[in-house]
N, C-alpha and C positions, 0 to 999 in steps of 0.2 A: 384274355383279360384276367388279371389276378383276382382272387377272391377278396371281397371287401373286408372280411375279418383280417386277412393277412395284411392288407394295406393299412388298416387301422392299427394293428399291432406294430407295424413298421413305423408309423407316425409316432405312436406312443413310446416306442423304444428309443426315440430321440430325447425323451425327457431326462434320463440320467446324464446325457451329454450336456444338456442345458444347465443342470445343477452343478455338474463338474466344472464347466466353464465359469459359472457364477462363483463357486468356491475358490477357484484358482485366482480369479480377479479380486475376490475379497482378501486372499492372502497377500497379493501385491498392495492392496489399499491399506491393510493393517501394517505392512512394513513401512509404507509411506507415512502413516500416522505415527508409528514409533520413532522413525527418524526425524519427523517434524517435532515431536515432543522433545527428543534429545537435543536437537539443534536449538530450540527455544530455551531449554534449560541452560545450555552453554552460553547463550546470549545473555540471559539473566545473571549467570555467575560472573561473566566478564564485565558486567555493568556497562554494557553498550548504551543502555538507556537508564541513567542513574535514577534511582527511586521508583522505577517502573518494573513490574513483573509482566513481561510481554506474553509469556505463556498463559498466565491467568487472564490476560486481557483478550486474547484471541481464542483460546480454548476454554471457553466458559463452560460451566456445568451443563447448560442447555445444549451447547454444541456437542460436548462429549456424550451426552445422553442420546442425542440424535444419531451420532456415529455408532455408538455402542449398540443401539437398537437394531442395527443392520449388520455390523461387522462381528459382533460378539454373540449373535443369536444363530441357532440352527435353522436352516430353511425347512419348511414343512408344507405339504399339501394338507389343507384343512377342509374336510368334506362335511358341509352342513346339508340339511335337507328337510323335506316335509315329513318324511317318515323313514323308518329303518329299511324298508324295501327299496326306496329310491336310492338311499345312500349305499346299500349293498350292491345294487346294480352298477352304480357308477364306479365304486371301488373295484369290483371284480373286473369290469371292463378295462379300467386303467392298468390293473396288474396282469391282465391277460389270462387269468385263471380264477375259478370260483373259490374264494377264501371265506367270505362272509356268507352265512346262510340266508336264503330268501325269507322275506316276511319278518316276523318278530317285532318286539317292542320293548321299551324300558331298558335299553342297553346302557352299559357303563361307557366311560371313555374307552375308546379303542385306539391303540397306537401300534403302528407297524414299524418294526426295526429290522436291521440286517442280522442274519444269523446263518451259520453254515448248515444248520439243520432246523427243521420246523419245530417251534416250541411255543407254548402258551403259558403265561404267568399273569398273576394279579398282583399289582403293586399299590401301595398307598402313598399318594402325593408324590409319585415318581421316585420315592426314596427307599421304602421298605417293601419287600415281597411278602405278600400275605400267604400264610400256609393254608391252602384250601384244596380240597379234593375236587379237581377239575375233571370233567368228562374227557377232555382232550388228552389227559395223561393215561387214560386206561388203554387206549389202542391208537394205532397209527391213524392219522386223519389227513384229509385234504380240505375239508370244510370245517371251520371252527364250530363247535357245538353251540347251539342257541342257548343252552343252560349256562354255559360259561360266560356268555356276553350279558346275560340279564342281571339286573341288580338284585341283591338279596332282599329278603323280607325286611330286615333291619334297615337297609338303605331305602326301601320303599316307604317305610314309616317316617324316616327323617329325610324329607325331600331336599333339604339344604346340603346333605352329605353327598357330594358328587366328586369326591377326591380319589376314589378307586379307579384304577386304570387296568385294562386288559392289554398286556403287551404280547403282540404276535410277532415272533421272529421267523422270517422266511429268507431264503437265499434268492433275493431279487436284486438285479443291478440298480434299481431305482434308489435303494437304501444303502448302497455301498459307501457313499461319501458322507455318512451320518445324516442323511436326509430322512425325514420322518413323514409318515402319512397319519394324520390324526382324524378321528371321527368323534366329534363331541356327542354326548348323550342326548336323549330326548329331554326336552324341558317342559313337557306338558304339566300344568298344575303349579309351576313355580310362580311365586309372587313377583310383583314388579320390581325390577332391579336385580333379582337373583340371577337371571340369565347373564347379565353383564359381569357380575361378580364371579360366577363359576367359569365363564369363558376366559376372563382376564387371568384368573389364577391358573387355569389349565394351559394357557398359552404363554406363560412366563418363559423368558429366554428362547422364544420361538419367533422366527420371522415367517408369518403365515402367508400363504397364497390361497385365497378362499374360492372354493367351488361349492355351488349350491345345487343339490339334486332335486329336480322338480318331478314329482310323480303324479300330481293331480292337476286338474285344469284350473284351479284357483287357489288362492291363499286364504287360510283361515285367519281369524283375528289374532290367534296365538302366533302364527307365522309372521304376520305383519308386525306384531309387537317385537318379535325376536329380531327381525331384519332392521327395524328402527334402532333397537338397542345396539345391534352390530355396527350400524353406521355411526352412532355416537361414540362407540368404543374405538373404532378404527376408521375415522372419517376420511383418511387419505388413501385407504386401500380399496381397490375395486373388487367386485365379485363376478364370477362367471357362472351364470345360471344355465343348467344343462337339463333339458327335458329327457328323462330316462324311459318314457313310455314307448318311443319309436325304437324299433329293433334294427341292428346293422344289416340284417338280411333283407330289409325293405329298400335298400339302396338301389336307385335306378341306374341304368347304364351310363347316363350322362354324369350322374353324381359320382359313380365309380371312376369315370374318366377324369373328372376334376380332382378327385382325391389322389389318383395316381400321379397327376401332374404336380400336385402339391408335394408329394413325396419326392418326385424328381427334383423339384426346386430345392428341397432341403438337402438332398444328396449332393447337389452342386454348391451348397452353402451360399445360395443367393438370398438376398434380402426380400423375403416373400411377405406380402401384406394381404391378409384375408379380405375377402369382399365384404362390404357392409351388408347387413341383413335387413331386408324390407319385410314389413308385416304382410305384404301380399304374397311372400314366399313361404309364410308360416301357415300351419294348419289353423283354420279359422277358430277351432275350439280353444286355441291358446291365446287369442287376442285379448280376452278378458284378463288373463294372467299377466300379459305384457303391460296392459293398461294399469293394473295394480302396481307393478314394479315401477311404472312411470310416476304414479302418484307418490310412492314412497321416496322417489328421488334417485333410483338406481339406473333406470333407462330414461331416455328423452325422446319423446315422440314429436314429430313435426307434421303439421297439417300441410297437405299438398293439394293440387288441383284435382287429382284423382279421388275416387271415393275412399280408397284405403289410405290410411296414414302411413308414413314411412318412419322407420326407427333408426336413429343414428347411434351407432355403436362407438367403440373407442376410436380415437384418432389413429393415424398411421403410426407404424412402429417407430419411426425416427423421431417423432415429437415427444414421446415419453410422458405425455400427460394421459396416463392409462385410465380408461373409464370402464365401468361395468359393461358386460355384454351378455347376450342371450344366444344359446345354441339349441335348436329345436329338435334334437335327437342325438342318440349315441352314434348314429351313422356319420355325424359330423364331429367326431371327437378329435379330429386333427386341430380344431380350434383351441383345444386345451393347450397344445404345444405352443402355439403362438401367444396365447394369453399368458402362460407361465413365463415364456421368454420375455415378453414385454414387462411383466411385473418385476422379474429379477433384474432386468436391465435398467428399469426405472430406479431401482434401489442403488445400483452401481453409479448411475448418473448423478443421483442425489448426493452420494458420498463424495464422488469425484469433484462435484461442484463446490461442496462445502470445503474440502481440502484445498481446492484451487483458490477459493476466496481467501482462505487463511494465508496461503503462500503469497498471493498477490498483495494483500494488506501488509504483510511483513516486508516484502521486497520494496513496496512503495515507501515504507518508513525507513528502510535501510538507505535507499537512494536519497531521500530528503535529509536523513541524518548525515550521510556522506557529504552532501552539499554544505550543510551547516558546519561540519567539521573542517572541510576545506576552507570555508570562509573564515572560520575562527583562526586557523593556522596562518592564513595570509594576512588577516586584518589586525590581529592582536599585536604583533610586533610594531606595526605601523601606528597603532593607537598609542602604545607606550612611547615610541619615539616622538610622536606629535605632542604628547603631554609634556615630555622633557623639554622640547624646544619652546613650547608656549609658556611654560612656567618660568623658564630661564629669561625669556623676553620680559615677562611680567616683573620678575625680580630686578632686572636691570633698570626697567622703567621706574620702579618705585624707589630704588636707591638714588637714581638721578633726581627724583622729586625731593628726596630727603636732603640731598646736597645743594641743589640749586634753588630750592624754594625757601631757604632760611631767611633771606632778606624779605621775601614776600610775606612770610609768616610774621617777622618782626614788625613790618609795616602794618600788617593786618591787626596785630595785637595793639599797636599804638593807636590806630584809628578806632578800634573797638573801645579801648580805655577812654579815649577822648569823647567818643559819642555817648558812652554809657555812664560817664562819671557822675553826672548830676542825678541820673535815674537810680544808680546803685546807692548813692548816699541817701536819697529819699526812701528807697526800699529798706535800707538798714535802719533808718529812723523810725519807721513804722513796724519794725519787727517785734514780735512778742516772744520772750524767752521761754524755753522749755525746761532747761536744766537748772534754773536759778529761781529761788523764791524771794520776791521783793517785798519790802515793807511799804506802808502807805506813802512814804516819802521817797520811794524808789531807791532806797539805799540797801546795802548788803552788809553783813556783819563780818565776813571773812575774805581774805585774799583769794581763796580758792573759788568763791563765787564770782569774783571779778574775772579770774582766768577762764572760767566756764562761759561767762557771758561774752568775753572777748572772742573765744573760740567759735561761738555760735554766729556772731556777727561776721567774722572772717569767712566761715564756711558758707554763709548766705551769699556774701559778695563773690567769693570764688566760684560758687556753683553757677550763679547767673552769668558771670564772666566766661566761664568755661563753655557753657552752652552757646553763647554768642560766637566765641572764637571757633568752636568746633563746627558750627553751621557754616561759617565762612570758609573754613578749611575744606569741608566736604565739597563745597561748590568748586573749589579751586582744583580738586583732583578727581572729580566725578567722571571726567572723560575716560578714565581708565576702565570704568565698568563695562562700557560697550565694547571696548577693545579686547578684554581678556576673559570676561565671564561668558557663559553660554556654551559654546562648542567644547571648550576645555572641561567645563564642569560636567557636561553630558558624557564626554569621553571617559572621564575618570569614574563616574557613576556606573557606566557600562562595564568598565574593567573590574570594578569592585562588586558588581552585582552578585557574582557567584564565588567571590573570594571572601572567606571568613577570617578576618584579622583576629589576632590574639586580644584577649580582653585587656583593656587599658591602653592599647597602642593607638596611635593617631593615624587615621587613614589619610591617603593623599588628597582626597577631595576636601576633608576637614582642614588640612594644612593650607590648601589654596584659599579656603574661606577665611582663615586667619590672616593670610597675606592680604587678601582683598579688604578685610575689615580694618586692617591697619591703615589703609588708604582712604576708604570712603564709607564703609559700612559701620558707623559708630553710633552707639546709643549712649547719649550723655545725660544721665540722670544721677541724682545724689547717691543712688544705691548701685549704680553700674560700675562694675570693676573691669569691664571690657574696654572702657574708653581710655585710650592712651593719654589724651589731653587731661581727662579728669585725674588720672594717676599722677601725671606731671604736676598739676596744680595742687593736688593733695600733698605731695611731697613739699612743695613750696610753702603751703600753709603750715605744715608741721615745723618747717624751718623757722617761720616767722614766730611761731609760738614759743620758740626757745629764746627769743630776744627779751630782754628785760625792759618793759615799756615804762616810761616815766609816770604814766597816769594809773599804774596798777594799784596804787594805794587809795585811789579815789573810791569812795563807797557809793556815791550817787550815780546810778546807771540810768540817767534820764535820756531824753531825745538828743540833747546836745552831745552827751557822752557817746551815744551810738554814732552820730555823724562824725565825731572826731576820730573814733576808732576806724571807721570805714575810710575816711579821708587819709589818715596816716598810712593805712595799709595800701591804698591805691598809689599813694605817692612813693611808697617803698618798692613797688614792683618795677622791674627792669624788663622792658619789652625784648631787648636783644638777648638778655640772659635767658628769659623764658623761652624764646624761640629756639635758642641753641639747645636748651634742655629738651624741648619737644622734638626737635630733629634727631637728636641722639637717641632718644627713646624709640622714636619711629624706626630708625635704622636697626636698632637692636631687635625690635620685635619682628620686622620684616626678615632679618637675617635668621632669627630663630625659627620662624615659620618656614623659611626656605630650606633650612637644614632638616626640619621635620618632614617636609615634602620629599626631599631626596631620600631620606631613610625609608619612608613609606613606599616610595616608588621602587626602590631596590627590593624591598620585601615583596611588592607586587610582581616585579619582574621575575624574581626567583620562584614565586608561586606559579606563575604562568609558564616558566621554563619547563618545570616538571609536568605541568598539566598539558602543555602542548605536545610534549613527548608521548604522554599517555594517549592523547587524542590521536596523534599520528599512528600509534600502534593500533588503536581501535579502528581507525579508518582503513588501515591495511588489512586488519582482520575481517572487517565488513566486506572489503573489496575482493580479497583473495580467498576467503573461506566461507563466511556466513552467506553472502549473497549468492555465489555460485551454487552452494549446497542447496539452498532453498529454491533457486531457479531450476535446478535439476529435478527436485521434487515437484515443482509446479509443472515442469514439462511432462513428468510421468502422470500426474493426476489429470492434466488437460488431455493428454494423449489417450488415456483410458476413456475419458468421456467421448472424445472424437471417434475412437475405435468402436465404442458401443453404438453411437449414433449412426455412423456412416460406414463402418466396416473398413477392411483393408483396401487401400487404393490399388487398382489393377495397373501395374506398370507396363507401359508400351515400349516403344523404341527409345534408344538413348538419344538425347538432344543436346547434351553438354556434359563436360567433365571438368572439374576444378581440383584445387589442391586438397580439399577435404571431402569430396563426395562426387557422386554421379547424378545427373539430372535426367529423368525419364519423362516421357509424355504420359498423360492419363486422360482418357476421353471424358470421364465424368466422375465426380466424387462429392458426396454431400448434396446431391440434387442440383448441382450447378454444371456449367459447361466444361469445356476442355481446361485442363490444368497441368501444371508441371510438378513432378515429385522429385525432391532432392533427397537422395538416399545417402546417409552418412553412417559409418560404423566407427564410433569413437574408439581409438586404440587405448586411451588412458584417461585418467581423471581430468587432466588439463583440457583435452579435447572435449570431454563431456561438459566441462564447465563452460568452455567457449560456445559450444552448441546450445547449451541451456540458456546462456545469456543472449545469444542471437535470437533464439525463439522468444524469450520474454520481451525483449525490446521491440522485436518486429510485431509481435502479437498485441502488445499494449499500445503501440502507436495508433492514434486515431486515423481512420482511413483518409488517405490523401491521394489525389489524382496523380501525383508525381512519385509515389512510393508503391512498389509492388505489394499487393495485398497477400498476406499469409492466411490461408483458409483454415488450416489446422495442422495437426501432427498425429502420428501414430508410432508407437514403439513396438517393433516386431521382436518379441521375445523368442520366437522360433528360429530366428536367423542364426546360421552357423551351428545348428544343433542346440541352440539355447545358451551357448557359452558367452557369446558376445552379441547383445541385442543391437539391432539396427534402428535408427531413427529416420522416419520418413516425414519430411516437411512438405506440405502440400500448399502450393501457391498459384497465383494466376499465371497462365501461360501466354506469353507474348510471342510475336512472330520471329524476332531475332534480336541480337544485341548490336550495340553501336559498332563494334569491331567488324561484324559481318556487313552491316549497313554501309560503312565507309569502303569496304572492299568491293561491294557491288556498285557503288556510286550513289551519291546523294547530292542534290542540287544545293546551291549556296544558301538560299532562303530557308530551305528545309534544315540545313545544318545550323543556321543561326537559331531557328526555333528550338532545335534540340538543345543547344547551349542554354537557351532561356529556361527550358524545362528542367535541365540539370540544376541550374542555380535555384530555381523554385524548390526543387526537392531538397537540396542541401540546406537552404534557408529554413525550410519547414523542420528538418531534423534539428537544426540548431535552436529553433524556437521551442522544441521539446526538451532542450537540454542535452541533446545527443550529438556525438561527433562520429561521422561515418568511418574515417581513417583508411578507406580503401576505394577512393574514387578513381575509376579507370574505365577503359572502353568496354570491357566485358561485363562490368557491373552496371551498365546503362542499357536497359532493354527498350526496344521499340515496338509499338503496336502496329496494326495494319495501316494506320494513318501517319506512321513515322513520328509519333509523339513519344517522348522519352519518359521512362520511370527508373528510379534507382532501385537496385536489388542487392542481395547478398550483404546483409547487415552483420556478418560474422565478426567483424572488428568494431562494430558500432557500440558505443559506450557513453554513459553520461560523463561530462567533463570532470565532475568531482570524483568519479570512480577510476579515472585513468591512473595507471600505475607507472607510466613511463616505458611501457613495453614497446619494443621496436617491431611494429607491424605495418603491413601495407605492401604495395608493389614497388620495387626499387625505383623505377623511372619516375613514379609519381610521389615519392616520399620527400617531404620537406627536410632541409638539413638539420633542423633542431630535433627531429625525431630520433636521430642517432644519439643525442645527448640525454634523452629521456625526460626532458622538460619541455612540454609543448601544450598547446591548447587547440581550440576549434579552428584556428587559422591554418592548420595543416590541410584542412579540406579546401581552403581557398587556393593554397599552393597547388594541390593536386588538380583542382579545376583549371588552373593556368596551364598546366601541361596538357590536360585533356582538351582545352580550347585550342592549343597548338595543333593537335591532330584534326580537330573539327575544321579549323581554318585551312589546314593543308589539304584536307580532303582525301587522305590516304592513311595507312596504318604503318608505314615504314618508320623505323627508328630514326630520330634526328641524327644528322651526320656527326654532331659533336658528342653524341653518346655512343656511336658505333666504335669509337677508338678505344673504349674501355673493354678489357678482357673479361672482367667479372664484376659482380655487384659491389665488392669492396672498393675497386678502383672508381666505379661510378660514384659511390658515396663520397670518396675523397675529392673527386672533381666537383661534385655538387657543393660540398662545403667550401671549396675554393672559389665558387661563383660560376661554374660551368652551367650554361643553360642552352636550350635548343636555339638553333640559328634562325634568323629571319629569312623567310622565303619571299621571292619576288611578288607572289600573288597576295601577300598579306595586306590588308587594309591598315592604314596608319593607326586608326583608333583601336582596332583589334590588337595590333602589336603592342601598343602602349598598355592596353589592359592586361595582356599576358605578362609583360614585364612587372607591372604593379602586383599581379597576383603571385608571381614566383619570387618576389623580393626576399632577400636573405633574412632581413629582420622582420619578424612577424608583425610588429607594430606598424610597419610601413605598408602592409598588404591592405587592400581596400575592403570595406565592409560590403556584405552582399546586398545591403540596401542601396549601395551606390552602383554595384555591378549590374543588377537587374535592370534599372531604368536605362543605363548606358547601352546594354544589349538591345533593349526594346527600341531605343532611338536609332541605333545602327541598322536594325532590321527595317524600321520604318523608312529610313533614307534610301535603302536599296530597293525597297518595294516601290517607292515613288520613281526611282530611276528606271526600273524595269518596266513600269507602267507607261512611262513617257518614251519608251523605245530608245533610251540612251545607250543601251547595249544591244547587240545583235540577238541575244537570247539570254535566258537566265543562266548564270554561271554554273558550270558543272564542277567536276573534281579538280579541274585545272585552274579554277578561279584564283 
């Protein structure tokens, strides 16, 4: 049996390795953060999201502060305690040698650093070394002098001055990676709040792991106050309380055996979880102390049926909700290793999760933006073409109205004049002049007053007449409003929404409004200049004013004179001439508005031509550069989190091999059952991007019974000596693929159910906006009940992100894939080929495909219409479904909402036939 001290030292000697691993992972996370910031800056510079600063939106000051508090700070063990004796015992045990003197009080801050030789110095606020005659400078030392640690008399007088630090440099592996061990001073006598101030200042730029040395059986009021202050200052950080009164030599034989097993666990790098401590296992003298810690909120006691309460410590390592714990002696110092590991790993998980949330949010926005861009590229030309056609129809219709409605307008004017004649004369007779001053006898002194009075009477009559004629005209052409307004107006407003026209230029939508106002949207008032009828009649009125009227010399402007002026004017109006004038002006105005519209639309088209080119360039940048880059960072951040939580998956025997990787079995990972590990070593950036996109789409798809679940991923940076990392994708392990299932034999109804499952899986992917692009026998996995799930989403991509790449398996590739212009219907084509194999019941290549020597010949044949032949065993409905699915024109292929019910009905028909013994037995491979 090894000596217990040797075992403890071996356990504690693992601490440098834990810190080294933590710092190495922090280095990777800092790199991920830097690349994320750089990528977001490039996105902002490229104006992918105009008017938005994506970096500022996702990397807020709060997020950066949280990341910096972990990634930019040095990890340190911070040893607090009830007194200097307890802290010295704990520190000396951790270091494996007596460095701090026993006993003592009123110590300064103590900081252990790495040095090639032992050295002691006093610094002020970690910046300036204080020139002081230290006892440790006088001679060689192994234990630091008590006098060097104690605060000076001046410091004792000023209790708030706790800024001096005793730096102890020793050659110890724990401090090699710039890890520190800090021992805060005693805080006896400090006023309320000073503890928090001194501790926060002393722990700036430090990522603390708190250990609390317990040397007495209870906490004083001062200790309780300090612990409460500590909890307020670092509410999320746990504390490991260690009782230093028990000696390692008191270790029993069973405890030594347990410690040795723990050491072996660590040597094998297994995920070891310490046993929960129960109060019944602790010295009864410490129960009061534990209850005090429970009341403060560090430990949590639970009442049980037994007399002794039980104490729940921190959760298991994998959960990373690390809580405070209690160790009842230095002989159990192995718990420090597990506590430190949990604390450091919880920080890494926190950072990885924050980074992954940032990456996921950006990727989500990229994909949505790509959808919007693709929609704009497709819809905008159609909108412009629609606007051109609709406005042309409107223009033609209005010109027809102007030409063919002249007789109707003439008749309309004649009827209006006849119906309103008497009313207009009476209205004129009652008119009160505005621009003429009359004497008591209603006479005027000058011919100019007569002209003004005549003008006012004419204006009155013409205004009333124009309103009446306009109202009738509006009703005669109002039917055009329902035909041409609405969709056209909304289409133009949508096009002009983000298009800023030059100041003073007429927009297309305004031009359409002018065209429509010429037909029916007329406001006829005395001040309205927009009424074409009013303009026409105003010109006629001005023409009449130029005539020399015989009664102009009459100075008496009485009622009879007013009636005579109105009568003569009405008699002089020609309905035909007025209608001709109205129609001519109407045509001129419509034509002018039409030309304005054409000009505005050309300007709009030119604007969108350049804009769509820029949009397409941005979509390509999102698809080919920004999205894969962030997806790779997301893969790394998530893999870091999975690695910390669940460790490296243990690879078993090989169960499959594909174009881009090898699949191994794994008995358990992440606390679940058997799984499959796909190991991929990306040879270049393109394969890295493909793998990262596969990981992102597979992991972000909500869980579905027809899609193989991806449990997680791990990036193995040690693969190949660290030159080329390997990516391990861990997913559910099923019994076999459809290729193997058909080779061993599957009955007809089972095969029909598999086809239904495949359609459900494809349909679900399409509902998520994804296209699989590689539907084939080996990408359909079967469980123990022969139910199918789709796997290998390496080519899966949102439809808006497709770049026209030629991907897939040649036999299952639709002909349009070769042109680079395709959509989600390629999955329906591939299912048609897959359904041929399902119905055939074997994996032999169709005879029509065997004649081709290579894939180029196959593609040429497929483009010319070559398809698998019909076998004798094929059901008529199944054969027709195959033909529809592999139709040459994508638009002729059926929707999955049609395919699924059809397959269900076919299966139901055969199930009835088999149940009625219409067949000697259920059809096998030769059905």
